[in-house]
Every structure is written in structure tokens, then in C-alpha cells.
C-alpha positions in Angstrom: -5.4 26.4 5.6 -6.9 23.2 4.1 -4.4 23.3 1.3 -1.5 23.6 3.8 -2.9 20.8 6.0 -3.0 18.6 2.9 0.5 19.5 1.9 1.8 18.8 5.4 0.0 15.4 5.4 1.6 14.5 2.1 5.0 15.6 3.2 4.7 13.5 6.4 3.6 10.5 4.3 6.6 10.9 2.0 9.0 11.2 5.0 7.4 8.1 6.6 8.0 6.1 3.5 11.5 7.6 3.0 10.6 8.9 -0.5 12.5 12.1 0.2 15.7 10.5 1.4 18.0 7.8 0.0 16.1 4.7 -1.1 16.2 3.1 2.4 13.6 0.9 4.0 11.1 2.9 6.0 10.5 2.1 9.7 7.4 -0.1 10.2 7.5 -1.4 6.7 9.3 -4.1 4.7 9.7 -4.8 1.0 9.3 -8.5 0.1 11.9 -8.5 -2.6 13.7 -6.3 -5.1 11.3 -7.6 -7.8 8.6 -5.5 -6.3 10.7 -2.4 -7.1 10.3 -0.7 -3.8 6.7 -1.3 -2.7 6.8 -1.0 1.1 4.3 -3.2 2.9 3.0 -2.3 6.4 4.7 -4.7 8.8 2.1 -4.1 11.5 -0.6 -5.6 9.3 -3.2 -7.3 11.4 -4.5 -9.2 8.4 -1.1 -10.7 7.3 -2.3 -14.3 7.9 -6.0 -13.7 7.2 -7.5 -16.5 5.0 -9.4 -14.9 2.1 -7.6 -11.6 2.5 -8.1 -10.7 -1.2 -11.9 -11.2 -1.1 -12.1 -9.2 2.2 -10.1 -6.4 0.5 -12.5 -6.3 -2.4 -15.5 -6.1 0.1 -13.8 -3.2 1.9 -13.1 -1.5 -1.4 -16.8 -1.6 -2.3 -17.6 -0.1 1.1 -15.1 2.7 0.5 -12.8 1.8 3.4 -9.5 2.4 1.6 -7.0 2.1 4.5 -8.4 -1.3 5.5 -8.7 -2.3 1.8 -5.0 -1.6 1.4 -4.1 -3.7 4.4 -6.1 -6.7 3.2 -4.7 -6.5 -0.4 -1.2 -6.2 1.0 -1.8 -9.3 3.1 -3.1 -11.1 0.0 0.0 -10.2 -1.9 2.3 -11.3 0.9 0.5 -14.6 0.8 0.7 -14.9 -3.0 3.3 -12.4 -4.4 2.6 -13.2 -8.0 -1.2 -12.5 -7.9 -1.4 -9.9 -10.7 -5.1 -9.1 -9.9 -4.3 -8.3 -6.2 -1.5 -6.0 -7.4 -3.9 -4.3 -9.8 -6.5 -3.7 -7.1 -3.8 -2.6 -4.6 -2.6 0.0 -7.1 -6.1 1.2 -7.7 -6.8 1.5 -4.0 -3.5 3.4 -3.4 -4.4 5.8 -6.3 -7.9 6.4 -4.8 -6.2 6.9 -1.4 -4.1 9.6 -3.1 -0.9 7.7 -2.6 0.4 8.0 -6.1 3.9 6.6 -5.6 2.7 3.4 -4.0 0.0 3.1 -6.7 2.5 3.4 -9.5 4.8 0.8 -8.0 1.9 -1.6 -7.4 0.5 -1.2 -10.9 3.9 -1.6 -12.5 4.2 -4.9 -10.6 
């Protein structure tokens, strides 16, 4: 049953991000521009205006808290969209969090 539970969770994540349907914006998320090639940011990010979001994201990554790491790194990128290092760490965090599609998009950016 563990396998099927994991498959169900992955299917729900894909549906939430609209990866199974037409390339429409998923509810609760927003893309910052077409340059980002479809990376969907969480719109309900409590760290969106957090000063030092990148550094906090790195701390949380070292602690192994991937969901919070991702939120901090997304906030850092929203504050500075051309920060290649933040994109790289976000891609790595998404990959470690088993969100391969988001990892690929972030790392391509």
C-alpha cells in the first residue's frame, strides 16, 4: 500500500500544479514571467517579503526542512528574479523533495 499511497500523492501534486492538463496556471500559485518557463510559485508564501530569505532558506536546507526551504528560496527569487544561485538551490531542494518537474524548471532557469 505504501507504493500506491506514494503514487496517489504524486498524482495529486501533478493535478495541483496542472501538469496533467493544459499548461494553465494552477490555483494558489503564480508564475512571475514567461522567462521562468513555467515555474509556479506558491502565492500563499508567508516569507514573500522576508529580509534575508535566501540565507534563511540555506539554513533550513541544512536542517533538512525541505518544504520551508522551498518557500524561503521562492521568496528570495521573487525578490531577486535573476539570482542564479537561488535558482540552483531551489532546483536542488525541489529534487530532494522529489518534485522533479519543478526541479528541472528551476535548474534550467
